SEKOL-34736 format. One line per field, with one value per atom (N, C-alpha, C): x, z, y; residue in three letters; atom name; residue number from 0. Coordinates in Angstrom, 1 decimal. Layout:
<pts>
xx: c(X, ...)
zz: c(Z, ...)
yy: c(Y, ...)
residu: c(ALA, ...)
atome: c(CA, ...)
num: c(NUM, ...)
</pts>
This chain:
<pts>
xx: c(-1.8, -2.5, -4.0, -4.8, -6.2, -6.8, -8.0, -8.7, -8.8, -9.1, -9.2, -7.9, -6.8, -5.5, -5.1, -5.4, -5.1, -5.9, -7.2, -7.9, -7.3, -7.0, -6.4, -5.0, -4.2, -2.9, -3.1, -4.1, -4.4, -4.9, -5.7, -6.3, -5.2, -4.3, -3.1, -2.3, -2.1, -1.3, -1.9, -3.2, -4.0, -4.3, -4.3, -4.7, -4.0, -2.7, -2.0, -2.5, -2.7, -3.2, -4.6, -5.5, -6.8, -6.9, -6.1, -6.0, -5.5, -4.5, -4.0, -5.1, -5.8, -6.9, -8.0, -8.3, -9.3, -8.9, -7.7, -7.2, -7.3, -7.0, -7.1, -8.5, -9.4, -10.8, -11.4, -11.1, -11.7, -11.0, -9.7, -8.9, -8.9, -8.6, -8.4, -9.8, -10.5, -11.8, -13.0, -12.9, -13.9, -15.1, -14.9, -16.0, -16.3, -17.5, -17.8, -17.4, -17.3, -16.8, -17.7, -19.0, -20.0, -20.0, -19.8, -19.7, -18.5, -17.4, -16.2, -16.4, -17.0, -17.2, -18.2, -19.1, -20.1, -19.7, -18.5, -18.1, -17.7, -18.2, -17.9, -17.2, -16.4, -15.7, -16.5, -17.7, -18.6, -18.9, -18.7, -19.0, -17.8, -16.8, -15.6, -15.5, -15.3, -15.1, -13.6, -12.8, -11.3, -11.0, -11.6, -11.3, -11.6, -12.7, -13.1, -12.7, -12.0, -11.5, -12.6, -13.7, -14.9, -15.4, -16.0, -16.7, -18.1, -19.0, -20.5, -20.9, -21.4, -21.8, -23.3, -23.8, -25.2, -25.6, -24.6, -24.9, -24.1, -24.5, -23.9, -23.9, -22.9, -22.9, -22.8, -23.7, -23.7, -23.7, -23.2, -23.3, -24.6, -25.4, -26.6, -26.5, -26.4, -26.1, -24.7, -24.7, -23.4, -23.3, -24.1, -23.9, -23.9, -23.4, -23.3, -24.6, -25.2, -26.4, -26.1, -26.4, -26.1, -27.4, -27.5, -28.7, -28.4, -29.3, -29.1, -28.1, -27.7, -26.8, -27.5, -26.7, -27.3, -28.3, -28.0, -28.9, -30.0, -30.0, -30.9, -30.8, -29.7, -29.4, -28.1, -27.9, -26.7, -25.8, -24.5, -23.5, -22.3, -21.6, -20.4, -19.3, -18.1, -17.0, -15.8, -15.2, -13.9, -12.7, -11.8, -10.6, -9.4, -8.3, -7.0, -6.5, -5.7, -5.2, -4.4, -3.8, -3.0, -4.0, -5.2, -6.1, -6.8, -7.0, -7.5, -6.5, -5.3, -4.2, -4.2, -4.3, -4.4, -5.6, -6.7, -8.0, -7.8, -7.2, -7.0, -6.3, -5.4, -4.7, -5.6, -6.6, -7.6, -8.8, -9.1, -10.3, -10.0, -8.8, -8.5, -8.5, -9.6, -9.7, -10.7, -10.5, -11.4, -12.8, -13.7, -15.1, -16.0, -17.1, -17.9, -18.5, -18.5, -19.1, -20.6, -21.0, -22.4, -22.6, -21.6, -21.6, -21.6, -22.6, -22.5, -21.3, -20.7, -19.5, -18.2, -18.3, -17.2, -16.5, -15.2, -14.4, -14.3, -14.4, -14.1, -12.6, -12.2, -10.7, -10.1, -9.2, -8.5, -7.7)
zz: c(2.6, 1.4, 1.8, 0.9, 1.1, 0.9, 1.3, 1.2, -0.2, -1.2, -2.5, -3.1, -2.8, -3.2, -2.5, -1.3, -0.5, -1.1, -1.5, -2.1, -3.5, -4.2, -5.6, -5.5, -4.5, -4.3, -3.9, -3.0, -2.6, -3.7, -4.6, -5.8, -6.7, -7.0, -7.9, -7.3, -6.0, -5.4, -5.4, -5.2, -5.2, -6.6, -7.6, -9.0, -9.4, -9.4, -9.8, -9.0, -7.7, -6.8, -7.3, -7.5, -7.9, -9.3, -10.2, -11.5, -11.3, -10.5, -10.2, -9.6, -8.6, -8.0, -9.0, -9.9, -10.9, -11.8, -12.2, -13.1, -12.4, -11.1, -10.4, -10.3, -10.0, -9.8, -11.1, -12.2, -13.5, -14.1, -14.1, -14.7, -13.9, -12.7, -11.8, -11.2, -10.7, -10.0, -11.0, -12.2, -13.2, -13.0, -12.2, -12.0, -13.2, -13.4, -14.5, -14.1, -15.1, -14.8, -13.8, -14.0, -13.2, -11.8, -11.6, -10.3, -9.5, -10.2, -9.5, -9.1, -10.0, -9.7, -8.6, -8.3, -7.2, -5.9, -5.9, -4.8, -3.6, -2.4, -1.2, -0.2, 0.7, 1.7, 2.5, 2.7, 3.5, 2.7, 1.3, 0.5, 0.5, 1.2, 1.1, 2.5, 2.4, 3.5, 3.5, 4.2, 4.2, 4.7, 5.7, 6.3, 5.4, 4.7, 3.8, 2.3, 2.1, 0.8, -0.3, 0.1, -0.8, -1.0, -2.1, -2.3, -2.6, -1.9, -2.1, -3.0, -4.2, -5.2, -5.2, -5.0, -5.0, -5.7, -6.2, -6.9, -8.2, -9.1, -10.4, -10.7, -11.2, -11.5, -13.1, -13.6, -15.0, -15.3, -16.4, -16.8, -17.6, -17.1, -17.8, -18.1, -19.3, -19.8, -19.2, -18.3, -17.7, -16.2, -15.8, -14.3, -14.1, -12.9, -12.6, -11.8, -12.2, -11.5, -11.0, -9.7, -9.1, -8.9, -9.4, -9.4, -9.1, -9.5, -9.3, -10.3, -10.0, -11.0, -12.3, -13.2, -14.6, -14.5, -13.7, -13.5, -12.5, -11.8, -10.7, -9.5, -9.4, -8.3, -7.8, -6.4, -5.8, -6.0, -6.1, -6.2, -5.3, -5.0, -4.2, -5.0, -5.0, -5.8, -4.8, -4.9, -4.2, -4.9, -4.1, -4.7, -4.0, -4.8, -4.3, -3.2, -2.3, -1.2, -1.7, -2.8, -3.3, -3.7, -4.2, -4.6, -3.3, -2.3, -1.0, -0.4, -0.4, 0.2, -0.5, -1.9, -2.6, -2.2, -2.0, -1.6, -0.2, 0.7, 2.1, 2.2, 1.2, 1.2, 1.1, 0.3, 0.1, 1.0, 1.6, 2.5, 3.8, 4.2, 5.6, 5.7, 6.2, 6.4, 7.5, 8.3, 9.5, 9.0, 9.5, 9.2, 10.5, 10.5, 11.7, 11.9, 13.2, 13.5, 13.1, 12.5, 12.1, 10.6, 10.0, 8.6, 7.8, 6.8, 6.0, 5.1, 4.8, 4.0, 4.8, 6.1, 7.0, 6.7, 6.6, 6.2, 7.4, 7.1, 8.1, 8.4, 9.5, 9.8, 8.9, 8.1, 7.1, 7.8)
yy: c(28.9, 28.3, 28.3, 28.8, 28.8, 27.4, 27.2, 25.9, 25.3, 26.2, 25.8, 25.2, 26.0, 25.6, 24.3, 24.1, 22.9, 21.7, 21.8, 20.7, 20.4, 21.4, 21.2, 20.4, 20.8, 20.1, 18.7, 18.4, 17.0, 16.2, 16.8, 16.1, 15.8, 16.7, 16.4, 15.3, 15.2, 14.2, 12.8, 12.8, 11.5, 11.0, 11.8, 11.4, 10.1, 10.0, 8.7, 7.5, 7.7, 6.6, 6.2, 7.1, 6.8, 6.1, 6.5, 5.9, 4.4, 4.2, 2.9, 2.0, 2.5, 1.7, 1.5, 2.4, 2.2, 1.1, 1.0, 0.0, -1.4, -1.5, -2.7, -3.2, -2.2, -2.6, -3.1, -2.4, -2.7, -4.0, -4.0, -5.1, -6.4, -6.2, -7.5, -7.9, -6.8, -7.2, -7.4, -6.9, -7.1, -6.2, -5.1, -4.1, -3.3, -2.9, -2.0, -0.6, 0.2, 1.6, 2.3, 2.2, 2.9, 2.3, 1.0, 0.4, 0.9, 1.0, 1.5, 2.9, 3.8, 5.2, 5.4, 4.5, 4.7, 4.0, 3.3, 2.6, 3.5, 3.2, 4.0, 3.1, 3.7, 2.9, 1.9, 2.3, 1.3, 0.1, 0.1, -1.1, -2.1, -1.7, -2.6, -3.3, -4.7, -5.5, -5.9, -5.3, -5.5, -6.8, -7.3, -8.6, -9.8, -9.7, -10.8, -10.6, -9.4, -9.1, -9.1, -8.4, -8.3, -6.9, -6.6, -5.4, -5.7, -5.0, -5.2, -4.1, -4.5, -3.5, -3.4, -2.2, -1.9, -0.6, 0.1, 1.4, 1.4, 2.3, 2.5, 4.0, 4.5, 6.0, 6.1, 7.0, 7.2, 8.7, 9.1, 10.6, 10.7, 11.7, 12.2, 13.6, 14.0, 15.3, 15.7, 16.7, 17.1, 16.8, 15.8, 15.5, 14.0, 13.6, 12.2, 11.8, 10.8, 10.2, 8.9, 8.6, 7.4, 6.6, 5.4, 4.6, 3.1, 2.2, 0.8, 0.2, -1.0, -1.7, -2.0, -2.3, -2.7, -3.8, -4.8, -6.0, -5.8, -4.6, -4.2, -5.2, -6.0, -6.9, -6.6, -6.5, -6.3, -7.5, -7.3, -8.4, -8.1, -9.2, -9.1, -9.7, -9.0, -9.4, -9.6, -10.8, -11.1, -10.4, -9.9, -9.2, -9.8, -9.9, -10.3, -9.3, -9.8, -9.0, -7.7, -7.8, -6.6, -5.5, -5.9, -4.8, -4.2, -5.0, -4.5, -3.6, -3.9, -3.1, -1.7, -1.7, -0.5, 0.4, -0.3, 0.4, 1.0, 0.3, 0.7, 2.1, 2.4, 3.6, 4.8, 4.7, 5.8, 5.8, 4.6, 4.5, 4.9, 5.1, 5.5, 7.0, 7.5, 9.0, 9.2, 10.1, 10.4, 10.8, 10.2, 10.6, 10.5, 11.1, 11.0, 9.6, 9.2, 7.9, 8.0, 6.9, 6.8, 7.3, 7.8, 8.2, 6.9, 6.7, 5.5, 5.3, 6.4, 6.4, 6.2, 6.1, 5.9, 4.6, 4.7, 3.5, 2.6, 1.3, 0.3, 0.3, -0.2, -0.3, -1.4, -1.0, -2.0, -3.0)
residu: c(MET, MET, MET, ASP, ASP, ASP, GLU, GLU, GLU, ARG, ARG, ARG, ALA, ALA, ALA, SER, SER, SER, VAL, VAL, VAL, GLN, GLN, GLN, ALA, ALA, ALA, ALA, ALA, ALA, SER, SER, SER, THR, THR, THR, THR, THR, THR, LEU, LEU, LEU, ARG, ARG, ARG, PRO, PRO, PRO, VAL, VAL, VAL, LEU, LEU, LEU, ILE, ILE, ILE, HIS, HIS, HIS, ILE, ILE, ILE, SER, SER, SER, VAL, VAL, VAL, LEU, LEU, LEU, LEU, LEU, LEU, LEU, LEU, LEU, GLY, GLY, GLY, VAL, VAL, VAL, GLY, GLY, GLY, GLY, GLY, GLY, LEU, LEU, LEU, ARG, ARG, ARG, TRP, TRP, TRP, GLY, GLY, GLY, GLU, GLU, GLU, ALA, ALA, ALA, ALA, ALA, ALA, ALA, ALA, ALA, LEU, LEU, LEU, ARG, ARG, ARG, PRO, PRO, PRO, ALA, ALA, ALA, ASP, ASP, ASP, ILE, ILE, ILE, ASP, ASP, ASP, PHE, PHE, PHE, LEU, LEU, LEU, ARG, ARG, ARG, ARG, ARG, ARG, ARG, ARG, ARG, VAL, VAL, VAL, HIS, HIS, HIS, LEU, LEU, LEU, GLN, GLN, GLN, ARG, ARG, ARG, ASN, ASN, ASN, ALA, ALA, ALA, VAL, VAL, VAL, MET, MET, MET, VAL, VAL, VAL, SER, SER, SER, ASP, ASP, ASP, ARG, ARG, ARG, VAL, VAL, VAL, VAL, VAL, VAL, VAL, VAL, VAL, GLY, GLY, GLY, THR, THR, THR, LEU, LEU, LEU, LYS, LYS, LYS, SER, SER, SER, HIS, HIS, HIS, LYS, LYS, LYS, ASP, ASP, ASP, ARG, ARG, ARG, THR, THR, THR, VAL, VAL, VAL, ALA, ALA, ALA, LEU, LEU, LEU, PRO, PRO, PRO, GLN, GLN, GLN, PHE, PHE, PHE, VAL, VAL, VAL, ILE, ILE, ILE, ASP, ASP, ASP, ALA, ALA, ALA, LEU, LEU, LEU, SER, SER, SER, VAL, VAL, VAL, THR, THR, THR, ALA, ALA, ALA, VAL, VAL, VAL, LYS, LYS, LYS, PRO, PRO, PRO, MET, MET, MET, ALA, ALA, ALA, ILE, ILE, ILE, GLY, GLY, GLY, ASP, ASP, ASP, PRO, PRO, PRO, ASP, ASP, ASP, ARG, ARG, ARG, ALA, ALA, ALA, ALA, ALA, ALA, ASP, ASP, ASP, PRO, PRO, PRO)
atome: c(N, CA, C, N, CA, C, N, CA, C, N, CA, C, N, CA, C, N, CA, C, N, CA, C, N, CA, C, N, CA, C, N, CA, C, N, CA, C, N, CA, C, N, CA, C, N, CA, C, N, CA, C, N, CA, C, N, CA, C, N, CA, C, N, CA, C, N, CA, C, N, CA, C, N, CA, C, N, CA, C, N, CA, C, N, CA, C, N, CA, C, N, CA, C, N, CA, C, N, CA, C, N, CA, C, N, CA, C, N, CA, C, N, CA, C, N, CA, C, N, CA, C, N, CA, C, N, CA, C, N, CA, C, N, CA, C, N, CA, C, N, CA, C, N, CA, C, N, CA, C, N, CA, C, N, CA, C, N, CA, C, N, CA, C, N, CA, C, N, CA, C, N, CA, C, N, CA, C, N, CA, C, N, CA, C, N, CA, C, N, CA, C, N, CA, C, N, CA, C, N, CA, C, N, CA, C, N, CA, C, N, CA, C, N, CA, C, N, CA, C, N, CA, C, N, CA, C, N, CA, C, N, CA, C, N, CA, C, N, CA, C, N, CA, C, N, CA, C, N, CA, C, N, CA, C, N, CA, C, N, CA, C, N, CA, C, N, CA, C, N, CA, C, N, CA, C, N, CA, C, N, CA, C, N, CA, C, N, CA, C, N, CA, C, N, CA, C, N, CA, C, N, CA, C, N, CA, C, N, CA, C, N, CA, C, N, CA, C, N, CA, C, N, CA, C, N, CA, C, N, CA, C, N, CA, C, N, CA, C, N, CA, C, N, CA, C, N, CA, C, N, CA, C, N, CA, C, N, CA, C, N, CA, C, N, CA, C, N, CA, C)
num: c(0, 0, 0, 1, 1, 1, 2, 2, 2, 3, 3, 3, 4, 4, 4, 5, 5, 5, 6, 6, 6, 7, 7, 7, 8, 8, 8, 9, 9, 9, 10, 10, 10, 11, 11, 11, 12, 12, 12, 13, 13, 13, 14, 14, 14, 15, 15, 15, 16, 16, 16, 17, 17, 17, 18, 18, 18, 19, 19, 19, 20, 20, 20, 21, 21, 21, 22, 22, 22, 23, 23, 23, 24, 24, 24, 25, 25, 25, 26, 26, 26, 27, 27, 27, 28, 28, 28, 29, 29, 29, 30, 30, 30, 31, 31, 31, 32, 32, 32, 33, 33, 33, 34, 34, 34, 35, 35, 35, 36, 36, 36, 37, 37, 37, 38, 38, 38, 39, 39, 39, 40, 40, 40, 41, 41, 41, 42, 42, 42, 43, 43, 43, 44, 44, 44, 45, 45, 45, 46, 46, 46, 47, 47, 47, 48, 48, 48, 49, 49, 49, 50, 50, 50, 51, 51, 51, 52, 52, 52, 53, 53, 53, 54, 54, 54, 55, 55, 55, 56, 56, 56, 57, 57, 57, 58, 58, 58, 59, 59, 59, 60, 60, 60, 61, 61, 61, 62, 62, 62, 63, 63, 63, 64, 64, 64, 65, 65, 65, 66, 66, 66, 67, 67, 67, 68, 68, 68, 69, 69, 69, 70, 70, 70, 71, 71, 71, 72, 72, 72, 73, 73, 73, 74, 74, 74, 75, 75, 75, 76, 76, 76, 77, 77, 77, 78, 78, 78, 79, 79, 79, 80, 80, 80, 81, 81, 81, 82, 82, 82, 83, 83, 83, 84, 84, 84, 85, 85, 85, 86, 86, 86, 87, 87, 87, 88, 88, 88, 89, 89, 89, 90, 90, 90, 91, 91, 91, 92, 92, 92, 93, 93, 93, 94, 94, 94, 95, 95, 95, 96, 96, 96, 97, 97, 97, 98, 98, 98, 99, 99, 99, 100, 100, 100, 101, 101, 101, 102, 102, 102, 103, 103, 103, 104, 104, 104, 105, 105, 105)
</pts>
């Protein structure tokens, strides 16, 4: 299987999980769509069950632009344990040490 087919297969497999997590973040956590779209693993504090929101993603023409939050102020949102558990499934992936997107140990 070539790399492109491998990425496409992984994308298809993860899609239901990502939709589930999006619903949890938006519905339970009260995040805005752009906040959830711009969320990185480094923004999640698994031990304190919090997400630190400092970016927002918006569509401009045909591309995604990441900028500041709507209020231009960072905010922190507490999440129930079951939402953190769902997030931990996708945040655990090997990344280089020192990478700002590197996931914390859940």
